[in-house]
Each structure stands twice: as structure tokens, then as C-alpha cells.
C-alpha positions in Angstrom: -23.8 42.7 153.3 -27.2 43.7 154.8 -29.0 42.3 151.8 -27.0 39.1 152.0 -27.9 38.7 155.7 -31.6 39.2 155.0 -31.5 36.6 152.2 -29.7 34.2 154.5 -32.4 34.6 157.1 -35.1 34.1 154.4 -33.9 30.8 152.9 -34.6 28.7 156.0 -38.0 30.3 156.3 -38.9 29.5 152.7 -37.7 25.9 153.1 -39.7 25.2 156.3 -42.8 27.0 154.9 -42.6 25.1 151.6 -42.2 21.6 153.1 -44.1 21.9 156.4 -46.4 25.0 156.5 -47.7 25.5 153.0 -51.4 24.6 152.9 -51.9 25.2 156.7 -54.5 27.7 158.0 -53.6 31.3 157.1 -53.5 32.3 160.8 -50.9 29.6 161.5 -48.8 30.8 158.5 -49.0 34.4 159.7 -47.7 33.3 163.2 -44.9 31.5 161.4 -43.8 34.5 159.4 -44.1 37.1 162.1 -40.7 36.6 163.8 -38.9 37.0 160.4 -40.9 40.1 159.5 -40.2 41.6 162.9 -36.5 40.8 162.5 -36.4 42.5 159.1 -38.3 45.6 160.4 -35.8 45.9 163.3 -32.8 45.6 161.1 -34.1 48.1 158.6 -34.9 50.6 161.5 -31.4 50.0 163.0 -29.8 50.8 159.6 -31.8 53.9 159.2 -31.2 57.5 160.5 -33.7 56.6 163.3 -31.7 53.8 164.8 -31.7 53.1 168.6 -29.8 50.7 170.6 -32.9 48.7 171.6 -33.5 47.9 167.9 -30.1 46.2 167.7 -30.8 44.2 170.9 -34.2 43.1 169.9 -33.0 42.2 166.4 -30.3 39.9 168.0 -32.9 38.4 170.4 -35.1 37.5 167.4 -32.2 36.0 165.5 -31.1 33.9 168.6 -34.6 32.7 169.4 -36.0 32.0 165.9 -33.5 32.5 163.0 -30.7 30.3 164.3 -33.0 27.4 165.4 -34.7 27.5 162.0 -31.4 27.5 160.2 -30.1 24.5 162.1 -33.4 22.6 161.5 -33.1 23.4 157.8 -29.5 22.2 157.5 -30.2 18.9 159.2 -33.5 18.4 157.4 -31.8 19.0 154.0 -29.3 16.2 154.7 -32.3 13.9 155.2 -34.0 15.2 152.1 -30.9 14.5 150.1 -30.8 10.9 151.4 -34.5 10.2 150.9 -33.8 8.5 147.6 -31.6 6.0 149.4 -33.9 5.4 152.3 -37.6 6.5 152.5 -37.3 7.0 156.3 -34.1 9.1 156.1 -35.9 12.4 155.8 -38.4 11.7 158.5 -35.6 10.6 160.9 -33.6 13.7 160.0 -36.6 16.0 160.7 -36.9 14.4 164.2 -33.2 15.0 164.9 -33.5 18.5 163.4 -36.4 19.3 165.7 -34.6 18.1 168.8 -31.5 20.3 167.8 -33.8 23.3 167.3 -35.6 22.9 170.5 -32.3 22.4 172.4 -31.0 25.6 170.9 -34.1 27.5 172.0 -33.6 26.1 175.5 -30.0 27.3 175.5 -31.0 30.8 174.3 -33.8 31.1 176.9 -31.4 30.1 179.7 -28.8 32.4 178.4 -31.2 35.4 178.2 -32.9 34.8 181.5 -30.1 33.5 183.8 -26.8 33.0 182.0 -25.9 36.7 181.8 -26.3 37.0 185.6 -24.2 33.9 186.4 -21.1 35.7 187.7 -18.0 33.6 188.1 -14.6 34.4 189.8 -11.7 32.7 187.9 -8.4 32.2 189.8 -5.3 32.2 187.6 -1.6 31.9 188.6 0.9 33.2 186.1 4.6 32.3 186.4 7.5 34.5 185.3 11.2 33.9 185.7 11.9 37.6 185.6 9.2 38.8 188.0 10.7 41.1 190.7 10.9 39.2 194.1 8.8 41.8 195.9 5.9 41.1 193.4 5.9 37.3 194.0 2.2 36.6 195.0 1.0 40.0 193.8 -2.8 39.8 193.0 -4.4 41.7 190.1 -8.2 41.5 189.6 -9.0 42.0 185.9 -12.4 43.3 185.0 -13.5 44.0 181.4 -16.4 44.8 179.1 -19.1 45.8 181.6 -21.2 47.5 178.9 -22.9 49.2 181.7 -26.0 50.2 179.8 -27.1 46.6 179.5 -27.3 46.4 183.3 -30.2 48.9 183.4 -32.3 45.7 183.2 -30.7 44.6 186.5 -28.8 47.4 188.3 -28.3 45.2 191.4 -25.9 43.0 189.3 -23.4 45.9 189.2 -23.5 46.2 193.0 -22.8 42.5 193.2 -19.8 42.7 190.9 -18.3 45.6 192.9 -18.9 43.7 196.2 -17.3 40.6 194.8 -14.2 42.4 193.6 -13.8 44.4 196.8 -14.2 41.2 198.9 -11.1 39.7 197.0 -9.0 42.6 198.5 -6.6 42.7 195.5 -3.4 44.6 195.2 -4.6 46.1 192.0 -7.7 46.3 189.8 -7.2 46.5 186.0 -10.3 47.4 183.9 -9.5 46.6 180.2 -12.1 48.7 178.5 -15.7 49.0 177.2 -17.3 50.5 180.3 -20.3 51.7 178.3 -22.2 50.6 175.3 -22.5 54.0 173.6 -23.2 56.8 175.9 -21.8 58.3 179.2 -25.4 58.7 180.4 -25.6 55.0 181.0 -23.3 55.5 184.0 -25.7 57.9 185.8 -27.3 55.3 188.1 -24.1 53.4 188.7 -21.7 56.3 189.8 -21.9 55.4 193.5 -21.2 51.7 192.9 -18.3 52.2 190.5 -16.8 54.7 192.9 -16.6 51.9 195.6 -14.0 49.8 193.7 -10.9 49.8 195.8 -7.5 48.1 195.7 -4.2 48.7 197.6 -2.4 50.1 194.6 -5.4 51.5 192.9 -7.7 50.9 189.9 -6.2 51.2 186.4 -8.3 51.5 183.3 -8.2 51.9 179.6 -10.5 52.8 176.8 -12.3 50.1 174.7 -13.9 50.6 171.3 -17.4 51.3 172.8 -16.0 54.0 175.1 -15.5 56.2 172.1 -19.3 56.5 171.9 -19.3 55.6 168.1 -22.4 53.3 168.2 -24.8 56.2 169.0 -26.3 59.0 166.9 -24.8 62.3 167.8 -25.9 65.7 166.5 -22.3 66.5 165.5 -18.7 65.3 165.8 -18.3 67.9 168.6 -21.2 66.3 170.5 -19.5 62.9 170.2 -16.2 64.2 171.4 -18.0 65.7 174.4 -19.5 62.3 175.1 -16.0 60.7 175.0 -14.6 63.3 177.3 -17.4 62.6 179.7 -16.7 58.9 179.8 -13.0 59.7 180.7 -14.0 62.3 183.3 -16.4 59.8 185.0 -13.6 57.1 185.3 -11.3 59.7 186.8 -14.1 60.8 189.2 -14.4 57.2 190.4 -10.8 57.4 191.4 -9.6 55.2 188.6 -6.2 55.9 187.0 -7.2 56.1 183.3 -4.1 55.3 181.1 -4.3 57.1 177.7 -1.2 55.9 175.9 0.8 56.3 179.1 2.2 54.2 182.0 2.5 54.2 185.7 5.3 52.6 187.8 4.2 50.7 190.9 6.8 50.2 193.7 7.0 47.5 196.3 9.9 47.4 198.6 12.9 48.0 196.4 11.3 46.5 193.3 9.0 48.0 190.7 6.9 47.0 187.7 5.4 49.2 184.9 1.6 49.3 184.1 1.2 50.4 180.5 -2.1 51.4 179.1 -3.0 52.1 175.5 -6.1 53.5 174.0 -8.0 51.1 171.8 -5.7 49.6 169.2 -7.7 47.4 166.7 -8.2 46.3 163.2 -11.0 47.9 161.1 -13.9 48.4 161.6 -12.9 49.2 165.1 -11.1 52.5 166.0 -7.3 52.6 166.4 -6.1 55.3 168.8 -3.3 53.3 170.4 0.2 54.6 170.6 2.3 51.9 172.3 5.6 53.5 171.7 4.4 56.7 173.2 2.9 54.9 176.2 6.4 53.3 176.9 8.3 56.6 176.7 10.0 57.2 180.0 11.3 60.7 180.9 13.1 59.2 183.9 15.2 56.9 181.7 14.1 53.2 181.4 11.0 51.5 182.4 11.1 48.7 185.0 12.2 45.5 183.4 8.9 43.8 184.1 5.9 45.2 182.2 2.2 44.6 182.2 0.2 46.0 179.2 -3.5 46.8 179.3 -4.8 46.7 175.7 -8.5 46.2 175.0 -8.2 44.2 171.8 -6.2 41.0 172.0 -5.2 41.2 168.3 -2.8 44.0 169.4 -0.5 41.2 170.8 0.3 39.7 167.5 0.1 42.9 165.5 2.6 44.9 167.5 3.4 43.8 171.0 5.3 40.6 170.3 7.1 42.2 167.3 8.2 45.5 168.8 8.4 45.2 172.6 9.7 42.9 175.4 6.4 43.2 177.4 5.9 40.0 179.5 2.2 40.2 180.1 -0.7 41.7 178.2 -4.3 41.8 179.6 -7.1 42.2 177.2 -10.9 41.9 176.8 -13.1 42.8 173.8 -14.1 39.3 172.4 -16.5 38.3 175.1 -15.8 34.8 173.6 -19.0 35.9 171.6 -20.8 35.2 175.0 -21.2 31.6 173.9 -19.1 28.5 174.5 -20.1 24.9 174.2 -17.8 22.0 175.0 -14.9 24.5 174.9 -15.8 25.8 171.4 -16.8 29.4 170.7 -17.8 31.1 167.4 -15.1 33.7 168.4 -12.6 31.2 167.0 -13.7 32.1 163.5 -12.7 35.7 164.1 -9.8 35.7 166.6 -6.6 33.7 166.9 -6.9 34.3 170.7 -10.2 35.0 172.3 -10.4 33.8 175.9 -8.1 32.7 178.6 -4.3 32.2 178.7 -1.9 32.2 175.7 1.8 32.2 175.6 4.6 32.9 173.0 8.0 31.4 173.1 10.6 31.2 170.2 8.0 32.5 167.7 5.4 29.8 168.6 2.1 31.1 170.0 -0.5 28.8 171.6 -3.3 28.5 174.1 -2.1 26.9 177.3 -3.4 25.3 180.4 -2.3 27.3 183.5 -0.6 24.1 184.8 1.5 23.7 181.6 2.7 27.3 181.2 6.4 28.1 180.8 8.0 30.6 183.1 10.1 32.1 180.4 7.3 32.8 177.9 5.5 36.0 177.1 1.8 35.8 178.0 -1.6 37.1 177.0 -4.6 36.8 179.1 -8.1 37.6 177.8 -11.0 38.2 180.2 -14.4 37.5 178.6 -15.9 40.3 180.7 -19.1 40.6 182.6 -21.5 42.4 180.2 -22.3 42.7 176.6 -24.5 44.5 174.1 -27.2 42.0 174.7 -28.3 40.3 177.9 -27.3 36.8 176.8 -24.4 34.4 177.9 -24.1 30.7 177.8 -20.9 28.9 178.5 -18.8 32.1 178.4 -20.3 33.2 181.7 -19.6 36.7 183.1 -16.3 36.6 184.8 -14.0 38.4 187.2 -10.4 37.2 187.0 -8.0 37.0 189.9 -4.4 36.9 188.5 -1.7 36.0 190.9 1.8 36.8 189.7 4.4 34.2 190.8 8.1 34.1 190.5 9.3 30.8 189.1 
């Protein structure tokens, strides 16, 4: 796979060099090849025993800034080259279009890297349920997800702003749906005070995401990794969060109640699967309340188990980030995930993305928050988001 990726990055370079750079001054050719060579070195280092997180980030930056624009230029230019026999100007015109596309992509990447990842948005969503207990009509849940807190070392003031925004909303409950860190609990050191300030009337509930198992870092031993995981869990509890590890809590209002169920990360390979939904729903007191909200980091859990084996009305997830890129409503995440951002519902075996205004009150729902952070400081279209979910009885 690694070799195929290197070859895939090389082919556009060879095409552009052969048709546009060959014969130019050696210094200009060196400048042309430097981004590719730097990308290869970073990828080799990241796949070596000496890998560091910054190698991955800078490798992604190089691919975004250079490899993708060159690939798009090559694809459009090739179309013109194939049509050159039919029209002498076809290739020249295609190259102009290709250049405009490549420059536009560079502009998008620069904006996403410099400003897009700081462009915090607050999304308001109203979810209707026919079987919602009366006392929870109008209940407000703020969903946060995928902070990847280590990335905010580049702008620690952004975390303070996120916390301030959430607290200003004065929600009934805060639900954090995983991936607090990138790879290590030490990332949290400078943010302990800010994260401890998150407050809601019924508390802050959280779950583990795949990154919270510290599997993307080099550890001296499995014991060291387990200590790191334990420290992430301890930090969340120290902040006053109720970390749900394949368990549930019952929240009461008046004479009504709902269940908040939280599972550890439940994913398809290559991500870890520690989820135990059946165990999380076990109730020593008898039966869980009729209305249930599930916190599960990976939205694929909805189709894999939740719809098939439970009667859970609402699942809140994160994980996808919508690949941190959306353009005209489209995201590359659609190649990987059936559900990757926003609201989805299932009724009579039919699952579909829905507009909030067209939702059915008797359907089962999945909402995916695209989160605030990411492994890299880039976002375009899929802006960092906090979601305010208001539960309504239909």
C-alpha cells in the first residue's frame, strides 16, 4: 500500500516534468522536485521506528499543498492531450483550465490551513420523537466531538473559546463523543483548567474514541500504553466528566427519565473494537427507561449493531470529521462511510440522510457531529462545530 501511494504521487510529477519542466534550468527542476522528495522522506520516516506525529502532519500538508493540485492538473491536462489530435488547441485550453483548478485548490488549502480550522460554528438541531417523555420536551444537549487536543497546541486560545461557547449555551447536558487526544495524555497538560470548566445542569458525559486508546504513538511496552490509556480516562474523570465505559446512566426530570448509554470505541478494522453494547444496556434495577440515547464514537456502529439488536431511538457519534472537507455538500468521506455528517434516520428498514424539517417523529435517528479538531490543522467546508440538539416531543 505504501509503495502504491508513492507511485501514485510520482506519476503526476513525471508527467508535468516531461511535458513542462524538462530542459529548464537545473535549479528550477530542483525546486520542482523538492516537495515530492520531502513528502517521500516524511512518509518513510513516519513508517520507520523513529516516527513522530509531526512527520504525519507535515506529510499531509505536503500532499494537500503540492501533490493534490499536481494530480488534478495532470488529470485535466491528460484529457486535453488525448483530444489534441481532434483539435490543436484542445491541449493548450485544457492546460489553462488545469492550472486554474490547481491554483484554486492551493487557495482552498491555504485558507483551510490558516483560518478554516479556527472557524468555529454552533449548529442548532431540533430532533422530534413521538415517544419522548413529556418532561424532556425541549431538553437541550450540546454535542462535542473529536477535539484531538494536541493539535490545539498551535493555538491554545481556541480551546478556551470552545469551552466559553459551550458554557454560554447553558445546556441541560453535554455529550462528548470521543477522540479527546491525538495519541498521548500529555497533550492535555496545558488544557486541564479549561476542560474542567465545562458545565451543564445534568453534567458532562463522555466516551472513548479510537485515538483515546493512544495507539498512534510509540510506547516502550504494552504496559506503558495501558498506563497512557488509564491516564486519559483519569483526566476526564478529574474534569468532572462522567466517562461511560460500556455502561449507562439514568437521567431524571420530574417523574420521567431517559437512559444515556455509552460504549467504548466500536469500529471496523483497522480501528479498535472494545464496545459492549449489550453490557452497557444491562440494568440491575430491572428495565432501562423507554427512551434511550446512545453515545458511540464510530457511526458505523449504527448499522452494524444498534439498528439490528436494540430499540435505541437516538445515537450520537463523531469520528468521521467529514474528512475535514466539504464542497457544495460533497465530502470524500462519502467514499468510506454510508453516514458521515449530520442527521440520518431509519424507518421500516430504510435508512437515509434527512433535512431536519423533513424528519419523521417515529423514526430512529443518528446524528454525526464533525467535531472541532483533527490530526492536522486544516478544515474547509466541514468547519469545526458544536451542536446544540433540542429534543422535542411530537
